[in-house]
C-alpha positions as CSV (number, residue, x, y, z in Angstrom):
1,X,-71.0,-88.7,13.8
2,X,-73.4,-86.5,15.9
3,X,-71.8,-83.9,17.9
4,X,-73.0,-84.4,21.5
5,X,-71.2,-81.3,23.1
6,X,-73.5,-79.1,25.2
7,X,-72.5,-75.7,24.0
8,X,-75.1,-74.1,26.2
9,X,-73.2,-75.7,29.5
10,X,-69.8,-74.6,27.9
11,X,-71.2,-70.9,27.3
12,X,-72.6,-70.9,31.0
13,X,-69.3,-72.1,32.8
14,X,-67.3,-69.6,30.8
15,X,-69.5,-66.9,31.6
16,X,-69.3,-67.9,35.2
17,X,-65.2,-68.0,34.8
18,X,-64.6,-65.2,32.5
19,X,-67.4,-62.5,33.1
20,X,-68.5,-63.3,36.8
21,X,-65.0,-64.0,37.9
22,X,-66.2,-67.1,39.8
23,X,-63.4,-69.5,40.4
24,X,-63.3,-73.0,39.2
25,X,-64.4,-74.4,42.6
26,X,-67.3,-72.2,42.9
27,X,-68.6,-73.0,39.6
28,X,-68.0,-76.8,40.4
29,X,-70.2,-76.5,43.4
30,X,-72.9,-74.8,41.2
31,X,-72.8,-77.4,38.4
32,X,-72.4,-80.2,40.9
33,X,-69.1,-81.2,39.0
34,X,-65.6,-81.8,40.1
35,X,-63.1,-78.8,39.6
36,X,-61.0,-80.9,37.1
37,X,-64.1,-81.5,35.0
38,X,-64.7,-77.7,34.9
39,X,-61.2,-77.0,34.0
40,X,-61.6,-79.2,31.0
41,X,-64.7,-77.9,30.1
42,X,-63.1,-74.1,29.9
43,X,-60.4,-75.8,27.9
44,X,-63.0,-77.0,25.8
45,X,-64.8,-73.7,25.6
46,X,-62.0,-72.1,24.1
47,X,-60.9,-74.7,21.7
48,X,-64.5,-74.1,20.1
49,X,-64.6,-70.6,20.2
50,X,-67.0,-69.8,22.9
51,X,-64.2,-68.1,24.5
52,X,-61.6,-65.9,22.5
53,X,-58.8,-64.5,24.5
54,X,-57.7,-61.1,23.3
55,X,-54.3,-59.4,24.7
56,X,-54.0,-55.7,23.6
57,X,-51.8,-53.1,24.7
58,X,-53.2,-50.1,26.6
59,X,-53.8,-47.1,24.4
60,X,-51.4,-44.8,26.1
61,X,-49.0,-47.5,25.7
62,X,-49.7,-47.9,22.0
63,X,-49.4,-44.4,21.4
64,X,-46.2,-44.3,23.0
65,X,-44.8,-47.1,20.8
66,X,-46.0,-45.6,17.6
67,X,-44.6,-42.1,18.5
68,X,-41.2,-43.6,19.2
69,X,-41.3,-45.5,15.9
70,X,-42.5,-42.5,13.9
71,X,-39.4,-40.4,15.4
72,X,-37.0,-43.0,14.5
73,X,-38.3,-43.2,11.0
74,X,-38.7,-39.5,10.2
75,X,-35.8,-38.2,12.0
76,X,-37.9,-35.5,14.0
77,X,-39.4,-35.3,17.4
78,X,-43.1,-36.2,17.2
79,X,-45.9,-35.0,19.3
80,X,-49.2,-37.4,18.7
81,X,-52.8,-36.4,19.5
82,X,-54.8,-39.5,20.2
83,X,-57.5,-39.7,17.6
84,X,-60.4,-42.3,17.0
85,X,-60.2,-44.4,13.7
86,X,-61.3,-42.5,10.7
87,X,-62.8,-39.4,12.0
88,X,-63.8,-36.1,9.8
89,X,-60.7,-34.5,8.5
90,X,-62.0,-31.1,10.6
91,X,-62.1,-33.3,13.7
92,X,-58.4,-34.3,12.9
93,X,-57.1,-31.0,12.8
94,X,-58.9,-30.0,16.1
95,X,-57.0,-32.7,17.7
96,X,-53.8,-31.7,16.5
97,X,-54.2,-28.0,17.2
98,X,-55.3,-29.2,21.0
99,X,-52.1,-31.3,21.1
100,X,-50.0,-28.0,19.6
101,X,-51.8,-25.5,22.1
102,X,-50.8,-27.7,24.8
103,X,-46.9,-28.1,23.8
104,X,-46.0,-24.9,22.0
105,X,-45.6,-22.9,25.0
106,X,-42.8,-25.4,26.2
107,X,-41.7,-25.5,22.6
108,X,-41.1,-22.0,22.0
109,X,-39.5,-21.1,25.5
110,X,-36.5,-19.0,25.0
111,X,-37.5,-18.3,21.4
112,X,-37.2,-14.4,20.4
113,X,-38.2,-14.3,16.7
114,X,-40.9,-16.7,16.0
115,X,-42.5,-17.0,12.3
116,X,-46.1,-18.0,12.1
117,X,-47.7,-20.0,9.0
118,X,-51.5,-20.1,8.3
119,X,-54.1,-22.8,7.4
120,X,-57.3,-24.4,9.2
121,X,-55.1,-26.4,11.8
122,X,-53.0,-23.0,12.6
123,X,-55.8,-21.1,13.1
124,X,-57.7,-23.5,15.6
125,X,-54.1,-23.7,17.5
126,X,-54.4,-19.9,18.0
127,X,-57.8,-20.1,19.4
128,X,-57.1,-22.9,21.8
129,X,-53.5,-21.5,23.0
130,X,-53.6,-20.8,26.7
131,X,-52.7,-17.4,28.1
132,X,-49.2,-17.3,29.5
133,X,-47.7,-14.6,31.5
134,X,-46.4,-11.6,29.3
135,X,-43.2,-12.1,27.5
136,X,-42.2,-9.2,25.6
137,X,-38.9,-11.0,24.7
138,X,-41.1,-12.8,22.0
139,X,-42.1,-11.2,18.5
140,X,-44.4,-13.0,16.3
141,X,-43.9,-12.5,12.7
142,X,-45.8,-13.7,9.4
143,X,-44.3,-16.1,7.1
144,X,-46.4,-15.4,4.1
145,X,-49.2,-12.6,3.1
146,X,-52.9,-12.8,3.5
147,X,-55.4,-14.4,1.0
148,X,-59.0,-13.9,0.3
149,X,-61.8,-11.9,1.8
150,X,-63.8,-14.1,3.9
151,X,-61.6,-17.3,4.7
152,X,-60.1,-16.8,8.3
153,X,-58.0,-19.5,8.0
154,X,-55.7,-17.4,5.5
155,X,-55.7,-14.0,7.3
156,X,-52.2,-14.3,8.8
157,X,-52.6,-11.3,10.8
158,X,-55.6,-12.8,12.8
159,X,-53.8,-15.9,13.5
160,X,-50.7,-13.7,14.1
161,X,-52.5,-11.4,16.5
162,X,-54.1,-14.3,18.5
163,X,-50.6,-16.3,19.2
164,X,-49.2,-12.7,20.4
165,X,-52.2,-12.2,22.6
166,X,-52.0,-15.6,24.3
167,X,-48.1,-15.5,24.8
168,X,-48.6,-11.8,25.8
169,X,-45.9,-11.0,23.2
170,X,-45.3,-8.5,20.6
171,X,-46.2,-9.1,16.8
172,X,-45.1,-7.8,13.3
173,X,-48.3,-7.4,10.5
174,X,-48.1,-7.0,7.0
175,X,-51.0,-6.4,4.4
176,X,-49.0,-7.8,1.6
177,X,-51.2,-10.5,-0.3
178,X,-49.4,-13.8,-0.5
179,X,-49.9,-14.1,-4.1
180,X,-50.3,-11.0,-6.5
181,X,-49.7,-10.3,-10.4
182,X,-46.2,-9.2,-11.2
183,X,-47.2,-5.8,-12.5
184,X,-48.7,-4.8,-9.5
185,X,-46.6,-2.4,-7.3
186,X,-46.4,-2.3,-3.5
187,X,-47.2,0.8,-1.8
188,X,-44.2,2.7,-0.4
189,X,-45.5,1.7,3.2
190,X,-45.4,-1.9,2.6
191,X,-42.0,-1.7,0.8
192,X,-40.8,-0.7,4.1
193,X,-42.5,-3.3,6.0
194,X,-41.4,-5.7,3.6
195,X,-37.6,-4.8,4.5
196,X,-38.3,-5.0,8.0
197,X,-39.7,-8.2,7.8
198,X,-37.0,-9.6,5.9
199,X,-34.5,-8.5,8.8
200,X,-36.9,-10.7,11.0
201,X,-36.9,-13.6,8.5
202,X,-32.7,-13.5,8.6
203,X,-33.1,-13.8,12.5
204,X,-35.7,-16.5,13.2
205,X,-35.1,-18.8,15.9
206,X,-38.3,-20.9,15.4
207,X,-41.3,-21.0,13.0
208,X,-44.7,-22.8,13.5
209,X,-46.3,-24.2,10.1
210,X,-49.1,-26.0,8.6
211,X,-48.9,-28.3,5.8
212,X,-51.4,-28.6,2.8
213,X,-53.0,-31.2,0.8
214,X,-51.8,-31.6,-2.7
215,X,-53.2,-29.2,-5.0
216,X,-55.7,-32.1,-7.0
217,X,-57.2,-32.8,-3.5
218,X,-60.1,-30.6,-2.9
219,X,-60.8,-27.0,-3.5
220,X,-57.8,-24.6,-4.4
221,X,-58.2,-21.9,-1.6
222,X,-56.1,-19.2,-3.1
223,X,-58.6,-16.6,-4.4
224,X,-56.3,-14.1,-5.9
225,X,-55.3,-16.4,-8.9
226,X,-56.6,-17.2,-12.3
227,X,-58.7,-20.3,-13.2
228,X,-55.5,-21.0,-15.8
229,X,-53.1,-20.6,-12.7
230,X,-55.2,-23.3,-10.6
231,X,-55.5,-25.9,-13.2
232,X,-51.8,-25.8,-13.8
233,X,-51.1,-26.0,-10.3
234,X,-54.0,-29.1,-10.0
235,X,-51.8,-31.0,-12.9
236,X,-48.5,-30.5,-11.1
237,X,-48.2,-33.6,-9.6
238,X,-47.0,-32.2,-6.5
239,X,-47.9,-33.9,-2.9
240,X,-48.3,-30.9,-0.5
241,X,-47.7,-27.4,0.3
242,X,-46.0,-25.3,3.0
243,X,-46.4,-21.5,2.9
244,X,-48.4,-21.9,-0.4
245,X,-45.2,-23.4,-1.9
246,X,-46.1,-26.6,-3.4
247,X,-43.3,-29.5,-3.6
248,X,-42.3,-33.0,-5.0
249,X,-41.2,-35.8,-2.9
250,X,-37.5,-34.6,-3.6
251,X,-38.0,-31.6,-1.8
252,X,-38.0,-29.3,-5.0
253,X,-40.7,-26.4,-5.4
254,X,-42.9,-26.3,-8.2
255,X,-42.2,-23.0,-10.0
256,X,-44.9,-21.4,-12.2
257,X,-44.2,-18.5,-14.4
258,X,-47.7,-17.3,-14.9
259,X,-47.5,-13.5,-14.2
260,X,-47.8,-14.0,-10.3
261,X,-45.3,-13.1,-7.5
262,X,-45.3,-15.1,-4.4
263,X,-44.8,-13.2,-0.9
264,X,-43.7,-16.0,1.3
265,X,-40.7,-17.1,3.5
266,X,-38.8,-19.6,1.2
267,X,-39.4,-23.0,2.8
268,X,-36.0,-24.2,1.4
269,X,-34.5,-21.9,4.2
270,X,-36.7,-23.7,6.9
271,X,-33.7,-26.1,7.2
272,X,-31.9,-23.0,8.7
273,X,-33.9,-22.5,11.4
274,X,-33.2,-24.4,14.7
275,X,-36.8,-25.1,15.6
276,X,-39.3,-25.6,13.2
277,X,-43.1,-27.0,14.3
278,X,-45.4,-28.5,11.8
279,X,-48.8,-29.2,12.7
280,X,-50.5,-31.4,10.1
281,X,-52.5,-34.4,10.0
282,X,-55.0,-36.5,7.7
283,X,-54.8,-39.5,4.9
284,X,-54.2,-36.8,2.3
285,X,-51.0,-35.2,4.0
286,X,-49.2,-38.6,4.6
287,X,-46.9,-38.3,1.5
288,X,-46.3,-34.6,1.9
289,X,-45.4,-35.0,5.8
290,X,-43.1,-37.8,4.6
291,X,-41.5,-35.6,2.0
292,X,-41.1,-32.6,4.3
293,X,-39.5,-34.3,7.0
294,X,-37.0,-36.3,4.6
295,X,-36.0,-32.9,3.3
296,X,-35.6,-31.2,6.4
297,X,-38.4,-28.5,6.5
298,X,-39.3,-29.6,10.0
299,X,-37.7,-30.6,13.1
300,X,-41.1,-31.2,15.2
301,X,-43.9,-32.8,13.8
302,X,-47.4,-32.4,15.7
303,X,-49.8,-35.0,14.1
304,X,-52.5,-37.4,15.3
305,X,-52.1,-41.0,16.2
306,X,-54.1,-42.4,13.0
307,X,-52.0,-40.2,10.5
308,X,-48.8,-41.4,12.4
309,X,-49.7,-45.1,11.7
310,X,-50.8,-44.4,8.2
311,X,-47.2,-42.7,7.8
312,X,-45.4,-45.7,9.5
313,X,-47.5,-48.1,6.9
314,X,-46.2,-46.0,3.9
315,X,-42.9,-46.0,5.0
């Protein structure tokens, strides 16, 4: 049977009502029809798909709901940076760094000894931190040595210096490389600094750290090690790293006996620090974030809304 529906009229009436915000009575006058007839035509427009009604939660409420769900599932405090769908990974990091820079002054209030990690997000956070009133009660200390000659994201003293400058605080530096050969002797000066740094590590009341992707994702960025070491790490099946310590889903650390010694704060001891803030986001970090939270490596997570959704899906 031939369809006699006047779809053009249905579209016109629906547009009057839903787009132009005319009342049914005003539309009835325009079309020379009764108001009940206009009501029936609007129902017909919805039935045949000309009008599609969507009810969506405002973005702020959506983010608040995701935030609360994630806090409940991971058992940690969560701060979310709003992020559009599937941005470039550096855009994700910049969004997280922006949120971290905004909240860190409050998160670190009252802290005296604060450990600082490295990585792209940590570096960007150090750049975006606002200047605050001078606070000589805080001392920022490195949680890991330096790496590379031209990568600023692994120059821990640079990141450390920016944190101290922005907070108007003190800092303690080290020149020990993050990874070095076992047979390389530390200079006497660095041995003394190492011993002093260990005292700081024993009395940390806060730490700010990044979380890296699994070693089989992207380029292995630690330049001080051999190709053999890199290949072993790539095939280790670890799911992420904190302070250059690669870990499994159960929280155990991959130990490699290859003639190298690592200089970094043991991430198993992060559980003993009252306030550990992790800055991390991106699809490749989802498993690592979940495992790190479950194993107590941090108390506060600063991530983006897209990563948060992926974590909830995975859980």
